[in-house]
N, C-alpha and C positions, 0 to 999 in steps of 0.2 A: 649390517642391519638394514631392513627394508624401510621405505618411507613411512609405512604405517607404524612400524615399531618405533621409529624415531619420533613420530607424532605422539604416540602413546607415552613414551618415556619423557618427552618434553612437558607433557601435561600432567605428569604424575603428582599426586599429593603425598605429603609426608605421613599422613595418618592412614595406615593400611587397615585399621579396624573399621573404617567407614565404607559401606557398600554403595550408598547413594547420598549425594548432597545436592539439594536444590536451593538456589540463592536468588531471591527476588524474581521468581519466574512469573511472567505474564504471557497469556495466550489469548489471541483474538480470533474469532471467526467473523470476518467483516466488521460490523458495528457491535457485535456481541462479545463481551469479554468473558471467556470461559474460565480462566485462571487469573487470580489477582494477588500478586506479590507473594507467591508461595515460597516459604522457607521450610525445609525439611531435611532431616538427617536420619539415615537408616544404618544401623551397625551390621557388620557381617554376622550372619546367623540369626538375625532378628526376623520376627514374623509380624508383619503389619497388616491389619485389616482396615480398609477404607470403606466407609459407609456414608449414607446421606440420601436425601431425596433425589428423585430423577432430575437431571439437568444441573446438578450441583458441581460438576466438574471432575467426578471420581475417575471415570474412564479416560477422560482427556489427560488427567495427571499421569496415569501409568503409561499411556500411549506416548507421552513425551519422553519417557525414559529410554526408549529405543528409536526415537526419531520417527515414529509413525506419524506424529504430529510435530511440526516445527514451532518453536516458541518465538515470540517477538522481542522479549526482553528477559534478562537474567542469565544465570549460568547453571548448568547441570553437570555433575561429575558422577560417573558410574565406575566403580572399581578403580578409583584414582585417575580416571581419564576424563578429560573435559569433552563431553558430548557436543557442546556448542562451539567447539573450536575448529571444526572443519569436517569435510566429508570423509577423510581418511579415518578419523576417530570414530565416526558413525559405523564404519565397516568393522572396526576392531570391537566395538561394544556389542554390536548385533551378534557377533559370534559367541558372546559370553552371557547373553540375556535370552532366556526362554520365555515364550508367551503362549498362553492358552486363552482362546477367545470364547465369546458367547456361542457363536456358530462355529462348528468344529473346524471348518476350513481344511478338511482333508481333501486330497486329490481323488476324485471319484473313480478315475480310470486306473488307479494304482491299488495294489493290494495293501493290506495293513503293513506288511513287512517292507514293501517298496516305499510307502509313505515315510516309514521310520528311517530308512537307510539313505534316502536321497540327499539330504543336507550333509550328513557326516561324510559321504563320499565326495560331494562336490565342493563343500566348504572346508572340511577338516582334512580332506585328502586321504580318507581311510580306504583300504582295499574293500572289495565287496564282502569278502569272508569276514573281515574284522567288523565291518558295519553291521552285517547280519548277526554276528555273535552278540554285539552290543545291543542291537534292537531286540533280539529274543530275550536277552537278560532283562531289559526294561519292560517288555510285555509280560514277562513272568512277574516282575515287581508290581505291575498294576493289575495282576491277576486275570489276564486274558491271553495266555500264550497260545491257546488253541485256536485263536482267531487270526493268526499270522497270515494265512493264505487267502483270507476272505477279502471282499471289497467292502468299502464303507457302507454301501446301501444294504448289505446283508447283516449289519449290526444294529443293535438298539442304540438309542441316543446316549445312554450311559456308557455303553461300550465304545462308541465313537469318541466320546470325550476322554475316556481313559487312553484311547489310542493317541489322541492329541497331546495328552500329558506325556505319554511314553515318547512320542516323536520329539517333543521339546527336550526331554531328558537325554535323548541320544546325542545331543550336542554337548553334554557335560557342562551345562550353564552354571555360572556363579550366582545368578539371580534368576528367580522365577516370578513372572508377572501373570496374574489371573484376572481376567476381565469378566466378572459375573459368570463364572464357568458353569453354574447350574441353572441359569435363568431360562435356558431353552429346553430344559429337561422336564419330563413328566415327574410328578412328585415321587413315585416309587423308584425312580432312577437317581434321585438326588443323593441318597445316602451312599451309594457305591462310589460316586465321584468324591464326595466329601471325605469318605474313609481313605481314599487314595491320597488326597491332599493332606490328611492328618498324618499318614505314614511319612510323607515327605517332611512335614513340619517336625515330627519327632526325630528325624535323622539330622536336623540342624540346617536344612536348606534355607537360605535367605529368600523370603517371600514377601511380595506385596499383592494383596488380594482384594479386589473390589467385589463385595458380596452383600446381599441382604440376609444371608443366613446368620442370624445373630447367635444361635446356639453354637455354631462353628466358631464364630468370633470369640465367644466367651471361653471356649475350650482351647483354642489354638494361639490366639494373638498374644504377643508380648505387649503391644500397644494398639489401640484403636484410634483411628483418625476419623473425625466427623467433619464433613464438608457441607457447605451450603453457599449457593450463589458464587461459586468460584473461589471461595476462601476456606482455609482451615479454621474451623470454629473451635475445635477442642481436640486435644490429644491426651490420652490417658490409658493406664493399664485397665484391663477388663473389669476388675472389681470396682475401681473408681468410676469408670465410664457408666456402668449399669446401675450402681448403687448410689453414687455421689456425683452425678454430672454437675459441672459448674455452670454451664451455659443454659439459659432459659430455652434457647433454640434446640439444644440437645435434649432437654427434658421433654419438650413438646414432641420431638421426633420419636423418642422412646415411648412416650405415652400413646402415640398413634399405633406403634407396632404392637404394644400389649393389648390393644383394643380388639385385634383380629385373631 
């Protein structure tokens, strides 16, 4: 067994139903505390939408789940492996966590197909033929198979974001993170990306999605997390969140959304 495998096994948790566990997580940027004592548990197959005002810590929270941001205090477990236990565990977890960003982060000098096959070949050790077959399958799944040989600059924003989703799926992740995936898109392109995400949700993918698309949250989420000033203010199923919010801060946030 490799050192990474040993580290993973040593940090394994007994409850394999849990995809993510955060315990007392604090994150600082200099003197600014972005996350304050975050406690959160996400079950396998659960779909979580994280919302809140700008600067509330939403993106920071999900970026901590694959160590794009390091925390200063607390513990994080992903798929039973303690992310905060060492660099070897970070490598193990990053192979199992897909992430889609606001800005598509595609390699501009590579074709769509090359963008999708790079990580499976280098990280998973797939042959080129196997990686291309997998990539074409996921491009079909996100409904842009005809774009495989184009470069990102030749695609619309919505198409580029769907490529980014396909690229993440090519690694067969156990968990998908979405960081405001529609915020950089023109309004007419938002629906095609949300439809793709809805398909993934309906197939049982474990998802954490930071978004301001409240219609999507109502349709897809098992639970909605509302954050403000680095804290989780409220966690509730969509019906309770929208119709019976408990926190005054949540009610104020929803009132502002309905105004526009």
